[in-house]
N, C-alpha and C positions, 0 to 999 in steps of 0.2 A: 519782747518777746519773742524769738524767733520758732519757725515752723517746726524744728527738731524738738524745742523745747514744749512745744504745744502738743507735739505728738507723743512726747514721753509721758506728760501729764495725762494725755487720753489713755494711753498704755495702764498708767496706775489707777485710773478712775475704771478700765474695764476689769482690771485684776480684781478691784473691790467688789464689781457688780459680778463677779463670777462669770465673766465671758471670755476668760484666757484660758489657754490649755498650754502648760509650760512643761519643758524637759523634752530632749530628743525624741524619745521612745514614744510617749503620749503624742507628739505633735505630728509624728510620723502617722500614728493610728487615726489621727483627727483629719489626716491629709486623705487618707484612703476610706475613711467612712463619710466622708463628705462634710464634716461639721468645721472645718476649716474654710474660713473665707480669704484670708490675707495670712501670710506667715513672714514675723521676724526673725533673722539670722543675725547673729552676731558676726561683724565682719572679722572678727580676729578667732572664730570657732576653727576647730580642727578639719583638716581634709576629709578624712571619714564624715563627720557629721554634715559637712557642707555638701558633698555629694551626695548622700543618702537624701538630704531634706530637698537640695535642688532638682535632682532626677523625679523624685516623687512629684514635686510640685509641678515640674515640666509636664509630667505623664498627666496629671489630673487639672493640669491648667490653673493653677494657683500662683498668685503672684507671690513674690518672695522680696523682702525689702533687706538690704543689708545696711541700715542708715546708721545702724548702732553698734559700738563696742559691746563685748561681754559687758564690761564695768556699767556702761549706762544703762543697757536691757535690765539688768539687774537691779540698778538702783531704782529704774521706773517701776518695775513691778515689786520692789521689796524680797526677791528672792535672789539667789545666785543662779542664772539660766542662763543659756547659749541660743536657745530656740523657744520661739512662742508663735502660738496660733491665736487667731483672733476666730472666736467663733460666734458673732454675731454681725447680722447684716449690716446694721446700722452704725455699730463701732467701725467696721471694716470701711464702711462708704466715707464717713468724715474721715478716716485716715489716709485713705486714697486721694482726697482732695487737698490734705495738707503735704504730701509726698509730692504733687506735681507742681 
């Protein structure tokens, strides 16, 4: 099992634990309110959403990962989503170790 697969499983786990915030507007709100520790943005998301989220993350110094496509991200969390914020320090720390 490679790291991308492990990361995908971990996203599913975080989703079931209620530690993910998903959907464009909610993710942006979570970045502004300081709830987001790490953001996953689908690498095939639209230009508008990509710009909005990357600009917000740059401003608030939050890491953005584009490791997944929309399909992979949606499959991992069981909902059709292009953007997901991890709202838990423990999960985001573990995910970062898998991304390195």
